[in-house]
N, C-alpha and C positions, 0 to 999 in steps of 0.2 A: 597223451597227444601232450607235441612241441606248440609252443607258438614264440615264432620268431620274430614279430612286431611289436613283444608285449613291450620289455624292455624304452622304446620308441617311447609306443603309450601312456607306459608309466613317466614318462621326461616331459614328457607331457600336458598332463595332466599337475603336475609334481610343480612345471613352468610357469600355468594357466593358474593357478592357490598360487601363488607364490608371486606374480605379477598383483592378484588381484585384490591382498591382502597388506603389498607393501607401504608404507608413504610415501604422497609423490613424492617425484622430487626433483630439483631442482630444474627450474625452464618448460619441469608439466604441469600447465600453469590452468585448462582444462582438465573440467568431468564430466567423465562420460554416463550412463545412466539406463539401467538394462529393464524393460518391460519387469523383469523379474526381482528389486530390488537390488542385484549388484551394483556394482561401483567402478570405475577403471579410471586412473590418474592418467595424465599425456595431455596429448598434442593434437587438435583437429588440424588437419594438413588439406579439408577438402570434398569433395564428392565429385566424381568419375562421369555418374548420372545420379536420377531422385533417388537408386537401391542403394546404393554402396557408401559405405564414408570411411574413409582413409585416417587413420589413427593411427600414433607414434608415440613408441616413452624414454626415455635415457636409459634404458637398462636394457633396451631392447634391440639389435640390429636393423630387422629389415620391419616395415612397418605393415602393421592387421590393416586388412582389408571387410572389417562393416557391412554388414546386408542392415540393410535401416527397417526392416519387416520388425527385427526385439529392440530398438533403441526408442527409450523414453524421450532421452533430453539431451542434448551436452551446453556447460555454461562453459562461456571464454571467457578465461584468464577470471578466475573464481567467480565468473559470476556478476564480472561490472564490462563493459565498454572500456575500452582503451580512450572514446572517444566521445567529449555528450553531446547530443543537438543544443544552437542556438536560439532555439525559444520555446516557447511555452507550448507554441500552437498548434490548433490541428483539424483535421478532417476527420468524421467520424464514418463508416462504410454502415450498411445495413448487416451485414454479415459480423456487427464486434470491434473489425478492425478497427485501429488508430494510428491511423499518418500523420505522425509533428510533420508539418514544413508553414510557409507562407504562400495562402493563396493572394495570386496576382493579378486574376482573370477569371468571371462566371459571367455566363449565359444561358438560356436555356436547356442546354443541352451537355456542356462539361463545365467543371470546375477545376484553374486551371491549380495547379501549385507546387513551391519551388522549395527543393528538401535538400540537406547537406547530405544526406546519407545515397539520396538515387535522381539530380538532379531533377529536373521538368518533369510532372506527374501530368497525366488529363485523366481527370475523373469524369469516369458517366455521373453529371446527377442526380438521376433517376438512381444511383447507387451511394446516396449520402445523403446521411442523414443533418448530417452537424456541424456548421463548421462554430472553430472557438478561438477565434481573433485573441483573446483575451481572458482561458479560462478560468484566472484566478480570481476576479475580480478587483481588489481592492487590490492595496501595497500588497507586496507576501513578504512578509520578515523571515520562514522557514519550512525550505521543500525536501523534503527526499524522504527515506534515509539512503544514502547514494553513500556510505560511511560509516567507518567507525567513528569518524571522528566528533567531537563537541559531544557526543553519550556521555553519562555516568551512572555506575548503581549506589546507591543508598539502602544506609545500613539503617531499617525497620526496628529495628528490636526485637527482643520475645514478646511481639505482642497476641496478646489476647483474637480467640475467633471475632470476625467483624459481628455483630449482629444481626446481618443481615445474611449471614453465609451457609452457604446448604449445605446440612452433612455432604462425607462422601462415602460412600458407599463400602460396606467391607471389604468386597472383592476388588474395587478402585486402590484402595488405602493398600491390600498388598502386589497390587502392578504395583503399586509407583515403587511401596519400596525396593520391588524386584528390577524396577527399572532403573531404583539409584543405588545399585552395586557396582556402579563406578562413578566417581564423582563428575560433575559437569558445569563448564562453566552455568551460569546464572540465566546469563543470554547471551543464543549466537548472531551475530550476524550476517547473512545469506544473499546472495544476491537479491540485496534493496530491501530487505524484512529482517527484520530482530525478529525473532526465534525462541523461546519463556520456559526454563527445563526446573522455576522451580519460582517463591512467590516474594523477593531476592524486586524490587522496584526499580525502573530505567527511565531519566529521564535529559531531557534538551535546554537550553535556553531557548526557545521560540519567543522570542523579543514579543510575548506579549504584549500590544495596545491595551484601551481602555475600553474599546471597541470590537471586538477579536472573534473572530470565523476558523474552527479548529475541526480541521475535514482528516481524517485519517482513515485508512479501510482495514479491519477486524478478521481476525481469523482465529478458532478456536477450534481444539477438541476435548474429550472428559468432560462433558460438562462448561457450559461458562462461566464465569463469576469473575469478571473484570475490575480493575480498579483507574482510574482515570483521573489526575490528576493537575488538575488547572491557576491558572494562573498564581503559580507555589513559590514563596522567599526559598522553600528549604532552607529554611534560618528557624531559629529556637531564641525567643528573647536567655538571658543573663535574668537569674529570680536575683533581686533584690539582697543587700547583704543582711542578717539582722542584726536589730541593733547589741549591744558589748551585755552577755547575760541571759540574749533572751535564746531561747528555741527558735529554730524555723517551723515557721506553719506545717502542719499535717501536708496541706496540699504539694507545698515544694519537699518535703518527705518522701511522698508519695512520687513527686513527678520521672520515676524513674519504669512509671507506669507505661502503658502501650496509647496506642491512640492515630489517629490519620493525622496529626495537626506534628505529634512530636518527628516525623517525618518529616510531611512536606512544610513542613507550618505556616501559615498564616492562609492562606487555598481552598480553593471548594473540592471534594471530593466526588463525585461520578461511580455506585456502584451500579455495573449491569450483568440482570442476572437471562435465565433465556424467557422468564416470563415477567420480568418487570425492571423498574430501573429507580434506583435514591438517589438523593443527593446529604451530601455531610458542609457542611458551614464547619473550618475550622482555623481556631484562634486562640491567643492568649493572655488570660486576667491581667490585672496589674502588678499581680504579681509573678505574673511567667509561668501562671501551671499554664498547660492545654487544655482547647475547650476543642471537644466537639460536636456537635444541634444537627440534627438532623430537619432540613425542611420539609413541610408538609407540599404537597400539587394537590390539584383537582382525582388526578389518573397519569399513572406512567407506565401503564400498562404493554409490555412489548413480548413482541411473537415470533421467538428465535429458536430452532431446534438444536439439540445435542450441540451438532457435525456443525458444522459451518462457520458462513463469512457474512461479511455487508460492511456500506458505506455510512459512516458514523458523520455527525454535523455536531456541531455546539457554538453557540452560537452569544457571543457571556456582554454584556452590556454593565462599565463598575457603574458607572453616570444615572443609571436606570436602577440597580437591582439585581434585571433581567440575566434568568442564562435560559437558554431552549435548549431542546433534543430534538436531532431528527435521524430516523434510521430507513437508510434506502430510498431517500427523499421526499418519508412521508411522516412531514409530524408529530411527534411526540408526546412531551410533556411542555411545560415550562412552571421556572420556579423563578421570585420575586421576597427576596434576605430584607425582614424586614426591620432584623437589623441592620442597614448598608453594608456594603459590597467590603466580604473581611478577605481577598484573595487580592494582594496587595505588589505581588511579586510577579514573573513574566515566564518561569520554567512552566515542563509542561514532563507526566509523569507517568508512567502505564502501571501494573500491576499484575499478574493473575493470581486470586483469593484462594485456588479451588488446588490444593495438593499436587492430585494428578492431572491437575486439568492445563491445559497448554496455551498459551497464545502467539500470533504472529503477527506485528505490528509494521504494515510497511502504508504506503501512497499520502506519507504526514505534510500534511498542507497548515501554514497559521497564517490568517490572511487581516489587512484592516478590514471592515467591515460600514456599513451607515448606519446599523440600529435598527431597520427596521424588517419586523420579524417573515412578515407576510413578503415575496419578491415572484417574479413569475419562472424562475430554473425550471420545475418542473410542470411550466406552458406549453402544450404541442397543441398543434388546430389538424383537422381533417383536412381542415381546403384551404388553411393560409401557413406563409411562413410567419415564423414568429420569430422577432428580433430583441433579447436580454441586453440593456445596456449594461454596463460594467457597473455604478451607483447602485444594481440587484435589486430597485423596482420599476425604473422606467421600460416600458413594454410596446416596441409597434408590430401592428401586424398586416399582411398583404404580401407581396407576392416581388421577391429582389427579382432585380432586373439588366443586372450589370455591377463592377468598380470599376468607377474612375477616379482618376487620383485620388487613392488614397479614400475613397468614400462610397462605404454600400447605396446599391439604387433602390429602393424601395417605393413602388408601385403602391400606394393605399388606399383604403376607399375614398376618403376628400380630397388625401395630395399624393404628388412624390416630394419624397424626402429622402436628402444624402445626409449620408450617416458617417460620419467619421469612423475605421475601422478604431480610433484607438479608445475607442467610446462607446464597444463593444465587446460584450462579454461572450456573447454567442448566439448563433444561428439555427434553427429548426429549422428544419424544411418541412414541409408540407404532409401529412404520411399518407396523401392522397397519391404524392408521385414518386413516391418507393417503390424501386422495385428489389425484392431477396437475389439478395447473391446466393445462386446456388450450390447445396453442400460442400464440403471440402473435396478431392476426388482423399484416396489409397495413399497418394503420393506426395500430396501439399506436406508440410508445414508450417509452424508456427515463427516468427522469427521478434522475441521481445529484443527494443532497442531502448542505449539507456541516456537521460531520466525516465521515459515514459514513450511507449510507441508500440505496435502487434500491427503486422503484416503476414498472411495466408498465403501461401505462393504456392507453386512448387517450382522445386530446382531443377533445373537446365544442366546446370556444372558451376562450381563452385572451389576455389582456390582457399588456405584461411585470409587470405584480403580480401576476397567479394565474391561476388555470386551474382550470376547469372539465372534467372529466373522468370517466369510466369505468372503472370494476377487476376482473376477472373475477369478482375473492376476494373483494370487498368492494362493490361496484356504483356508482353513483352518488358524486363528493364535491367538492368545491372545494379547490383549494390554493395555500400561500403561497408564492409561487416565490421570493422571498425568501431559502428556506433552501437550493434547485437550484445547483450547480454545472452543469451537464450536459440536455444532453435531444439525446438518440439516439435519431436514424430510422431506422438498419442498424445493424443486426447481426448479427455477426459474431463466432467463437468464436477467431479465426485473434488469437494476439498480434500478427501481423506490422500489422494493419488498427485493432489497437487504441491503437500506439503512439504518440501524441499532442504532442510539446512545447510546438506552438507553440501555447497560448492567447492 
């Protein structure tokens, strides 16, 4: 039996394998990920409609036409938008979308938003949950990561296992050995996040003030065992010179030993596991020997899965020696240092303490804090709109009636108030007024904006530079894709599906 088309078929499979295996060529700045895990570097040219994507590569003559049913996501420009949003303010919708922009008008039916990526948008008020004019509260000292700039790897030495580390199971260690067959960078920056591949710490000077609020999103795989160091100096003192003829004290001769203090300097180090958290005080004695003391707390129980993600918040006050931990908006624990605040630095660092475990760190914000532990941040009301001010404590409730001369009009129980936009952190609309948006259709995609934003839309037509799209919330609009970092075609609530460092 003869197969006249066999040579063509073999050539097609060989060419396809070569395309998928090759490293990206110059100009192939985008990455396409299929639902089966395969990936393809190249260039996104646009969409004729919601069902197909045009894709090109520098080493193939004609563009590829790909159906979107088998696509998971496209990372544009290495997962980094070529344009950046000019304001941190945003509006949140009932479907979880976060639309960056400045609110210019509000009435009983509509919230009008001025955006840099889509011009003026009219959002039905019933689909809006939150208006956040100043979402970071106090002065922002660091927000990111948007690039590798400023981050550094730390040498931690040959440290003994942490006293609280949960031992890894043999199967996990075997898997880790297999995964480590080829050397990998300790941390990989991709798509606005850092991914860990080892236990090497990574740090940045976040310029943490005396009263600091540190927020970040952390995802984990293969058992959570994370280290977060803050108010760290990343320095160790020089030991005093021994007198002539005298031997160095034993503790100095053993100074090469392990300890968080050796890695992070004067600092505090938080260990987070799936079921509990511990806080260590790191300092040095007068001889320069490192010291590490665990601080006690009434309760530091957490409820986290073996694989997942969560939003973490630390509130630190040098002046009162207090540190508090919140996870997903829930208060976890508070520690007070009876020996005075040891963290004299301004750095922030992250590390995985579990060799097979991996972390993803994103959405890091370091800002000033007013020192008040109780805030109205998590306050919502079924019947009334709630306004939280940037001082983190004051709040007012009533009904938002409008916006005039950069002041929101609030009809309160006893008075009508005019609240300056500059003094408002966020407004949460009454739950009774909200209407859930319908589930996204099979043709819908999610667009992630740089540095923070999410839109769920149905694409109508697209070039590389812009997209005509339709939103279930506010109808047809045109989007500048220069602000986009990701186009997601397949949605999933699984953190394993969302884990993608190869942008």
